[in-house]
C-alpha positions as CSV (number, residue, x, y, z in Angstrom):
1,M,0.3,0.0,-0.1
2,K,1.1,3.6,-1.0
3,V,2.0,6.2,1.8
4,K,-1.0,8.0,0.6
5,E,-3.0,5.0,0.8
6,E,-2.3,3.8,4.3
7,I,-2.4,7.6,5.5
8,H,-6.0,7.9,4.2
9,A,-7.0,4.9,5.6
10,Q,-6.0,5.3,9.1
11,I,-7.3,9.0,8.8
12,V,-10.6,7.3,8.2
13,G,-9.8,4.4,11.0
14,A,-9.3,7.0,13.5
15,L,-12.5,9.0,12.7
16,A,-14.5,5.3,13.0
17,G,-17.4,6.1,15.1
18,T,-17.4,9.9,14.6
19,K,-20.9,11.5,14.1
20,F,-21.1,13.6,11.0
21,P,-21.6,16.3,9.9
22,I,-18.4,18.0,11.7
23,K,-18.8,21.6,11.1
24,T,-15.7,23.2,12.2
25,P,-12.2,22.6,13.0
26,E,-12.3,22.5,16.7
27,A,-14.7,19.4,16.5
28,L,-12.9,18.0,13.7
29,L,-9.7,17.9,16.0
30,A,-12.3,16.6,18.8
31,A,-13.2,13.7,17.0
32,F,-9.5,12.2,16.6
33,P,-8.8,9.7,19.5
34,Q,-5.9,11.8,20.6
35,G,-6.9,15.1,19.6
36,A,-4.5,17.2,17.7
37,E,-1.7,14.9,19.0
38,T,-3.3,12.0,16.9
39,T,-0.7,10.6,14.2
40,C,-0.7,8.5,11.0
41,K,2.6,7.3,10.0
42,A,3.5,5.6,7.0
43,D,6.9,4.5,5.9
44,G,8.8,7.4,7.5
45,V,5.6,9.8,6.8
46,E,4.2,11.1,10.1
47,L,1.0,13.5,10.1
48,K,-0.6,14.8,12.9
49,A,-4.3,15.6,13.0
50,G,-3.0,19.1,14.8
51,D,-1.4,19.9,11.0
52,A,-4.3,19.3,9.3
53,G,-5.6,23.0,10.3
54,K,-2.2,24.0,8.1
55,V,-4.1,22.3,4.9
56,L,-7.9,23.2,5.5
57,K,-10.2,26.3,4.6
58,P,-13.0,27.2,6.3
59,D,-15.2,26.2,3.2
60,D,-13.9,22.7,3.7
61,F,-16.4,22.5,6.4
62,P,-18.8,20.9,7.2
63,F,-17.5,17.2,6.4
64,K,-20.1,14.9,5.8
65,S,-17.7,11.5,6.1
66,A,-14.6,10.4,7.2
67,K,-13.4,9.4,4.0
68,E,-14.3,13.2,2.8
69,V,-11.7,14.2,5.7
70,A,-8.9,11.8,4.7
71,D,-9.3,12.7,0.7
72,V,-8.9,16.4,1.6
73,I,-6.0,16.2,4.1
74,V,-4.0,13.6,1.8
75,E,-4.7,15.6,-1.2
76,R,-3.5,18.5,0.0
77,A,-0.4,17.3,2.4
78,G,1.0,16.5,-1.1
79,L,1.2,12.5,-0.2
């Protein structure tokens, strides 16, 4: 599995059981198991949930699913 796919899967997994839609960046961070410190790792690449704020934009919200969150984050993170 490529790094992008692995990180994507970890984000989706971390948000499993989360109630959507998520309307704010703060609510998104709160949805991760360890909040901003939740870290996805693959093949030497680390991505913290707190870093997502650097790539998300206000008009990305509301998110309707974990897959949508993962899609946006991995695309904009340049993985």
